[in-house]
C-alpha positions in Angstrom: 18.2 -9.8 -49.8 19.4 -8.4 -53.1 19.6 -4.7 -54.1 20.4 -3.6 -57.6 22.8 -0.8 -58.8 22.4 0.4 -62.3 25.4 1.1 -64.5 25.0 3.6 -67.3 27.8 4.6 -69.8 29.7 7.0 -67.7 28.6 5.9 -64.2 31.5 6.3 -61.8 30.0 5.7 -58.4 28.3 2.3 -59.1 31.2 0.4 -57.5 31.0 2.6 -54.4 27.3 1.9 -54.2 27.8 -1.8 -54.6 30.4 -1.7 -51.8 28.1 0.3 -49.5 25.4 -2.3 -49.9 27.8 -5.1 -49.1 28.8 -3.3 -46.0 25.1 -3.0 -45.1 24.9 -6.7 -45.2 22.9 -7.3 -48.4 23.8 -8.9 -51.8 24.5 -6.1 -54.3 23.5 -6.8 -57.9 24.9 -5.0 -60.9 22.2 -4.0 -63.4 23.2 -3.1 -66.9 21.4 -0.1 -68.6 20.6 -2.0 -71.8 18.3 -4.5 -70.0 14.9 -3.7 -68.4 15.2 -6.9 -66.3 15.9 -6.0 -62.6 16.5 -9.7 -61.7 14.0 -9.7 -58.8 15.8 -7.1 -56.6 14.1 -5.6 -53.6 15.4 -2.1 -54.3 17.3 -0.1 -56.9 20.0 2.5 -56.7 20.8 4.9 -59.6 24.4 6.0 -58.9 26.4 9.0 -59.6 28.5 9.8 -62.7 27.9 11.1 -66.1 25.3 8.9 -67.8 26.0 9.0 -71.6 28.4 11.9 -70.9 25.5 14.2 -70.1 26.3 16.0 -73.3 22.8 17.4 -73.8 21.6 17.7 -70.2 22.3 15.7 -67.1 20.1 12.5 -67.2 18.1 13.5 -70.2 19.4 10.7 -72.4 19.7 8.0 -69.7 15.9 8.3 -69.0 15.4 6.5 -72.3 17.6 3.5 -71.4 15.8 0.2 -71.4 16.6 -0.3 -67.7 14.5 2.8 -66.9 11.4 1.0 -68.2 12.1 -1.6 -65.5 12.8 1.0 -62.9 9.6 2.9 -63.7 7.5 -0.3 -63.5 9.2 -1.3 -60.3 8.5 2.1 -58.7 4.8 2.0 -59.8 4.5 -1.2 -57.8 5.8 0.5 -54.7 9.5 -0.7 -55.0 12.1 1.6 -53.5 14.4 3.6 -55.8 17.2 5.8 -54.7 19.0 8.2 -57.1 22.3 9.7 -56.0 23.8 12.7 -57.8 23.5 11.8 -61.5 20.9 9.2 -60.4 18.8 12.1 -58.9 19.1 13.9 -62.3 17.9 10.8 -64.1 14.9 10.4 -61.8 14.0 14.1 -62.3 14.3 13.8 -66.1 12.1 10.6 -65.9 9.5 12.5 -63.8 9.8 10.0 -61.0 10.6 12.8 -58.6 9.5 16.5 -58.9 11.7 19.4 -59.9 14.8 19.8 -62.0 18.6 20.0 -61.4 20.1 23.0 -63.1 23.7 24.3 -63.5 25.3 25.2 -60.2 24.8 28.9 -59.4 28.5 29.4 -59.6 28.6 27.8 -63.1 31.5 25.7 -61.8 31.8 22.1 -60.9 31.5 21.7 -57.1 33.5 19.0 -55.2 33.8 19.2 -51.5 32.4 17.9 -48.2 29.1 19.5 -47.2 26.5 19.1 -44.5 22.9 18.1 -45.0 20.1 17.5 -42.5 17.2 15.1 -42.8 13.9 17.0 -42.7 12.0 14.0 -41.5 12.9 10.7 -39.9 9.9 8.6 -40.8 10.7 8.1 -44.5 12.0 5.0 -46.2 15.3 6.8 -46.7 15.8 8.4 -43.4 14.3 6.2 -40.7 17.8 5.1 -39.4 19.1 8.6 -39.3 19.7 10.4 -36.0 18.4 13.7 -37.2 21.8 15.4 -36.8 23.6 17.0 -39.7 25.3 14.5 -42.0 28.6 15.2 -43.7 29.3 13.7 -47.1 30.8 14.7 -50.4 29.3 16.4 -53.4 30.7 16.2 -57.0 28.5 17.8 -59.6 28.1 20.6 -62.0 24.3 20.5 -62.3 23.0 20.2 -58.7 20.9 23.4 -58.3 17.5 22.1 -57.3 14.7 24.1 -59.0 10.9 24.0 -59.1 8.2 26.7 -59.4 6.9 28.2 -56.2 3.6 26.2 -56.3 5.6 22.9 -56.5 8.0 24.0 -53.7 5.0 24.9 -51.5 3.5 21.5 -52.2 6.7 19.7 -51.4 6.8 21.5 -48.1 3.2 20.7 -47.3 3.4 17.0 -48.2 6.8 16.3 -46.5 8.6 15.5 -49.7 11.7 17.5 -48.9 14.0 14.9 -47.3 17.3 16.8 -47.0 18.5 20.4 -46.8 21.9 21.9 -47.0 22.8 23.3 -43.6 25.3 25.7 -42.0 27.7 24.8 -39.2 25.0 25.7 -36.7 22.6 23.3 -38.3 20.3 26.0 -39.7 19.2 25.6 -43.4 21.4 27.5 -45.9 18.3 29.2 -47.5 20.3 32.0 -49.1 21.4 30.6 -52.5 24.7 32.5 -52.1 25.4 30.9 -48.8 28.7 28.9 -49.1 26.9 26.1 -47.2 24.5 25.8 -50.1 27.0 24.6 -52.7 24.9 24.9 -55.8 22.3 27.6 -55.1 19.4 25.2 -54.6 16.1 26.8 -53.9 15.1 26.5 -50.3 18.4 24.7 -49.7 16.9 21.5 -51.0 19.5 18.6 -51.2 17.0 15.8 -51.7 13.3 15.0 -52.3 11.0 12.1 -52.7 7.9 11.4 -54.8 4.4 11.8 -53.2 4.2 8.1 -52.6 7.5 8.2 -50.7 9.1 5.2 -52.4 11.4 7.1 -54.9 14.0 9.6 -53.7 16.9 11.5 -55.0 19.7 13.5 -53.4 22.8 15.2 -54.7 25.4 14.4 -52.0 27.0 10.9 -52.0 26.2 8.8 -48.9 27.8 5.7 -50.5 31.2 7.5 -50.4 30.8 8.0 -46.6 29.7 4.5 -45.8 32.7 3.3 -43.7 34.8 5.1 -41.1 37.9 4.2 -43.2 36.6 6.6 -45.8 36.6 9.5 -43.3 33.1 9.1 -42.0 30.2 6.6 -42.0 27.5 9.2 -41.9 26.2 8.0 -45.2 25.5 4.5 -43.8 22.5 6.0 -41.9 20.8 6.6 -45.2 22.0 3.3 -46.8 20.7 1.3 -43.9 17.4 3.2 -44.0 17.0 2.3 -47.6 18.1 -1.3 -47.2 15.8 -2.0 -44.2 12.8 -0.3 -45.8 13.4 -2.4 -49.0 13.5 -5.6 -46.9 10.2 -4.6 -45.3 8.7 -4.0 -48.7 9.9 -7.3 -50.1 8.5 -9.2 -47.1 5.1 -7.5 -47.5 4.7 -8.0 -51.2 
């Protein structure tokens, strides 16, 4: 099976994502941002980095890349798309997932290991997770998840909140000033999916924790969930 990873100008985690997919046992395919052709892949990852330098706003220029036409069409057909960090920002700007990513509450770039906890274990992106907190790195300046109260309530009701930042005891870091909530995200939201459940974004980097040699393989739980769900989708289509 083949899974694509998009490279934008300024992407810096595309190689990490390609490696994580290889570790998961699938063929990684590099997709260039200037082409809408996805080359028949069974799933797509939008990786972290700084697409187009993010000079205007994170992800706002990348959403107009030709590849996003292909990604949007692919998602409309039920194909699985995962946006990580900057990829999450691109998905939000493209309106493929709800909400927006704002400047961190501290107004500073955040780079450290944090803990997130899956909020459901039956999604295409979490079905191989144990449900325990996952430790993985963040590296972003615009990771504060924001949506209006009505949207937040709808996300809760429809099960679209996939991950929350959690404290050492596993409780959600709901206070935006809690150090366990590294960017001040509302309701401690670290990742969401669209209503159909086939497009998801999260700020932490599972691909950077995909092998024990990297310090932890917690992220592989999410990579394997995505890969096996993409395989099921490809078999069914």
